[in-house]
N, C-alpha and C positions, 0 to 999 in steps of 0.2 A: 706213821712209818709202815702201817699195814694197809693203807688205802691203795686200791688197785692202780689208781692214776698216779700216785706219788711214790710208791714204795721203791721204784727202780731209779729214781732221780739221784744222781751222784751225791748231792749235798745231804741227802737223807740217809745215806749209808753210814753205819756206825764208825767205820774206819776213817771216814772223812772228818769226823769230829766237828761237824757244823750243825745243820738243822737237827740231826739226830740227838744232840745233847742240849742245844740252846737255839732259840730264834735270834737271828742276826740279819737285819734288813739287807745288808750288802751281799750276804752269802745265800740267802734263801731264794728258792725258785720263785719266779714271778707269781705263779698261781697260789703258792703257799703264802707269799708276802701279802697278796690281796686278801686272803682269808684272815691273816693276822690283823691287817688294817680294819677290816670289817668288824672283827671282834672288839678292837680297841675303841670303836665309836660308841660302844655301850658302857665303857668304863667311866666311873665317877672319879675323875682325876684332875689335878691341877699341875701344870707343867711350867717350870721356870728355867730359863736357859741364859747362859752368858756366852758370848761369842767374841773371839779375837780373830783378826785378819792376819794370816801368815805374811802377806805382802807388806802390810803396815808394820808388823813386828820386826820384819827383816830390816826395814829401813831404820827403825828405831835402834835395833841391835847394832847396826853398822855405826850409827852416830855415837852410841854409848861406848863402843869398843875404841873408836877413834879418839874420843875425848877423855875417857876414863880407863880404858884398857881392860874393861870387864866384859865377859861374855854373858849373853842372855841364856838362862837355864830353863829347860822344859819344865822341870819340877816346880820352879818358882812361878812360872806362868800358870800351871795347873792349880797350885795352891792358892794363888791370888783369885782365880775363878771360883774356887770353892768358897773362899771368904765372901766374895760378892754375892754368890747365889744364896748362901745361908744367912746372910746378915739379918734379914727381917723375918726369919722363920723359927728362931730358936727359943722364943718366949711363948709359944702357942700351946705347949703341953707340958705336963709334969715330967714325962719320960719321952725322950725322942730317940728313935732308932734310925741310924744313918748307915745305909749300905753303900759302899763306894767300890767301884770296879777296880780290881787290882791292875796295875800297869806294869807289865813285865813280871819279873821274879821278885822285885822288891815290894815289901808290904808298906813301909814308910808310915807306920802308925803314929809315931811321935810327930812327924811333920804334919800329918792330917789333923791331929789333935790341936796343934798350934794354929792351923788355918781356921778350924772351927772356933777355937777360943778367941782368935782375932775378930771373927765375925760377931761374936757376942760383945766384945769390947767396942766395936764400931757402932753396933746398935745402941748400946748404953750411952756412948758418947753423943750420938745424934739425938736420941729421944729421951735421955735421962730416965730410962726404965731399965732396971736390973732384972736379970733372969736367973732363977735358981733351978732351971730344968736339969734333970739328969740326962746326960747325953751318952749314948752308946754308939761307938763307931765300929763298923765291921767291914774291913777290906775283904772283898770276896769276889767270886767269879759269877758272871751272868747266869751260868747254868744252875747256880745255887739259889738265886734270888730272881723271881719273876719280874720284879720292878725294874731291874737293870736291863732286862730284855725289852720291856715296854719303853723305857726312856731312850734306848738305842733306836727304836723305830721313830720316835718323835724327833730325835736329832737328825736322823737320816732324811726325814721329810723336809726339815728346815734346810739342810745342806743342799737338797735338790733345788730349792728356791734360789739359794745363793750362787750355786755353781753351774746350774743347768737351766735357769729360768723356767723351772718346771714346778708348778704349784698344785698338780693334780692330787698328790698325796697329802699335802699340807691343808688344803681348803676344807676337806671333810672333818678335820680335827682342829680347825683354827680356834674354836671357842675354848678348847682345853688349855691352850697356851695362855697362862695368866700374865706372863712377862717374858719378853725376849730382849735381853740387853746386848746390843751391838756396840761394844765398847770402843771400836775404832772408827765408827762413823760419827765424826765430830762436826758435821756440817752445821748443825743447829745448836748443839750444846757441847761444851768441852769434855764432858764425861761420857758422851756417846748418845746413841739413839735408843730409846726404850719403846718397844712395841707392846701394846696392850689393847684392851677394848677401846680405849680412847684414841689410840693411834695404831690401827691394825697394820700388820705387815702385809705389803703387796709387792708384786713384781715391779710395778712402776716405781715404787720408792727405792727398791734395791738398785734398779738401773740408774736412778739419780745419784745414788751413793757411789757407784762405780765410775760415774763420769765427773766426780768432784775434782 
């Protein structure tokens, strides 16, 4: 905020409530964004992501509403993604702290706890391994937890691949992504396409998904 080259950038001004209080890839100035990405290359971090396609969900929602008369709820989609992301992670430590970005004004702690509990149950059902981990869930704002700012940047880099055929931000960090679950790309498997070291995410593969 005091750097001569950056201090007059609109997003850095305190009244803008953007870069001045939290890093956010969409809002940050390109030069600041580049510095954040350079810093992130040194982080010892593992990233797991679950992705849904709005277009595919819209078609599914129309079909469900026509046959069942029920509407697809955003919170239900969000909670399902949380369950999927955390399924194989909740047995790896005695105490697990989960910071979840608050969405709007609602905290929804009970619903988030249910999603996490379901993840535990799904893991135990599949692997027959129970977990006694103590799980602490903290709905919070990115300005209060650096990890939420970091994952925002990782998500933004993947979004650029999907929506703009642009992998310049993704490639330098590609090895940090341990798993990217594209749940609506069912060309090869009914549960979606899982990108990892064995199946790296590339623009060519995404183009194939869009032409399915």
